[in-house]
N, C-alpha and C positions, 0 to 999 in steps of 0.2 A: 418713579408711580405704579406699580404694577395693575395689569387690567383686571377689573373685578367683574363675575361673569354670574350670572342666575342659575342656579339648578336646572329652571324648568324655563330656557328660555321660548319665545313663542313666534311665530314665523308671521309676518304681516304681509299679504302677498301684493300684485298690482292688478287685482281684480277687485272692483268695488263691491262683489258679494262675497268675497272671501277675506274683508277685513279685518272682521272682529273673531280671529280665530281665537280661540279660549277664553270667550267671554271679558277681555279687558280693552285691546284697542279698539275702541267703536269709531273713530275718528269724528269725536262730537265735538261742539263750539268749548267744552275744557281744555280739548285737547289741541287745538288749534284752528284754523280758518282755512275753508275753501278760496281759492284763488285762481287766475288765469294765468295761464303759461305764457309770459313778455315777450316768450320767442316766437309764439304765434301771430305777433299782432304786425298784420300787415302793412299798417300806416305808421309803423315804426319810424324815427327819424336818426335815429343812433344805430349802426351797424358795433356786432360784437353780441357776446351776454353775459348777465349779470353773474350765472355760476362758474363753478369753480370745473368739473366735470362738461365736456364739449356735450355729452349725450344723456340719455337716461337708460343707459344700457341695462338692462333687467338682471343680468348675470352679475351684475356686480353686486354682490352681496355686503349687508352690510350690519349692524347694532346698533341700537338705540337703548340705553340705559337709561327708563325713565320710572322716575322713584325707587320702588324696590324692585321694579322687575326689567329684564332685559329683552329686547324682542328682535327677530331677526327680519331684515326688511329688503325688498328688492326694489329698485328703481328709485335709491335715493339722493338727493342733489344739494350739495351746499350754496344757496345764495348769500355770494359774498356782497353786494349792493346792501343790503336788508341782516345779514351777519342772521340767518336762520335758514334752517335745514326744511325742505321739502321735498314728499312723496310724489311723482308723477300716478293718477290712478286710471287715465285715459287720456287721449290726446290732447285736450284742453282742459283737463281737471288734474289741478293740482292742490292737493292739501301741504299748507305751513303747517309744521309744528310748533306748539306755543313751546318757546323757549325756556319758560321759569319751570316744565316741569322736565328738561333731560338733564341729568348728570354728566355723560358722557356720550361721545359717538364716534362711533368706528366705522370706516368706509376704505375695504381694502386695509392697506398699507398703513393708513392714515388714522390716527388718533386725536381726538377734538374733546378739548378741556374748556369749560368755564373758568375765566379770570378776570376779577375786579382789578382794575385798573385804583391807580394812586386817587382818580376824579370818581371814583365810586360807581364807574362805567362799568357793568359786566358784559363781556361778548367770549365769541367763541375763539380759540388758539390752536393748530394744533401741536399737538406735543411731541417732541421729537427727542425727550427723553431727559434723567436728571443724573446731577453731579452731587451726589449728597442734599442737598435740598436746594441747591440751583437745579432750575427748571427752566429747559431751551425750548422756544416755543418760534411758531412761525406767525405773521399776523396777515391775514390776505386784505389787499384794499383792492378797489377800483380806479383804474386812471384813464382819463378822457384825453384818447389824442384826437387834435383836433385833425378834420381833415382839410384838406388842401384848396386853396383859394386861387381862382385866374386873378390876376395881377392887373389885367385891364377890366376886365368887367367889376369884379369884387365878389364875382358869385362862387357859392361853393362847388367844386368840382366832385365831390363826395362827400359823403356822413362824416361826422367824429364819430369814433369807435371805442368801446369800452375796451380794456385790455386790465385781467386780472394778474396783479403783482404782489413780489412777496417781499414782506420788512419781516426779519430775524432778532429774536429779543432772547435776553435772559431777565429770571426774574430770581433774584439773589435770595439767598437764605434768610429769613426773618426781615424781608424788603416788601413793601406792598408797591415800591416803584419799579416797572419795567426798566429794563435798560438795553439801547440798539444794542445789536452785535454784528460785527462781521466773521464770515465763517473762516477766519485765519487761525492759524497755529497757536498764535502768541494768544489771542482774542478768548478764543474759546478754553483755553488751558490755564490759563487765567484763576476759572473758577474750579479747577481739580483741586483734589488733597495733595499736599505735597509728597505724602510719603505713598502717592499711587501714581504721578506723574510720570516718572517712569517707566513703568511697566507699560504704561497708558502708551506713549512711545514710542518703544519694544514693539509692543504687539502694533501700532500702525505701522512702522515702517517693514516688519515681518509682511506684515497682509497687504502691503502697498496700498495704503489709503489716503482719502484726502480730507481733510476738514470740509471743503466746499462741495463736498458733494454729498448728498440728502443721506441717498442708502449708506454711505461709508459713516457719515457722522452718526447715525442710528446705530451702527454697528459698534462704532465706537462707545457709547453711551451704555448699551447693553452690556460689552466687557468690561468697563467700565465699575459696575455693581453686581460685579462676582468677584471683584476682589477685593 
């Protein structure tokens, strides 16, 4: 899936007075909603964060592909629990982007695309690459780890904790059902074209790559589409 970029990318800054660069991205109700940052809630009874990234680093530049335009955005994060992208505008001000207007989102080296699963539910997956029309994806999930309990008093010793976990899938060619994927050579390469498999395996061996390393897997997918 090649990246598609607008010739006129517009920059959305982290300053509220500079949001409407180019007169298009106004952060109005049609583009999303204003929400509070859940990490700032002092009354939280659960630890951890629902976000993919621990911080809102303004230097982490991202691209939002909105309808027919592309915006460069600082301070973008992915709310895994709610499956949406959010921009931090101020310490307590976060704008949640309307997912319906997004075609694709890129955050540093990650590319997120919308996939409609077999149940008709649309959500974002990280796109790792593809072999022909077989798309390899990551689904991010929130798991709740139970806090320890005092066996004598049955009282909680610490809070439950949210943990972000990864589940790997492949969307096979001409299918609508996602297939669970283990990052092992035999499980990944079974989706490769037989005419390309030997060249791929030689490349993996010569470059000392591993199928269970995400950075390596992206390199493998990139090489696959050059042969």
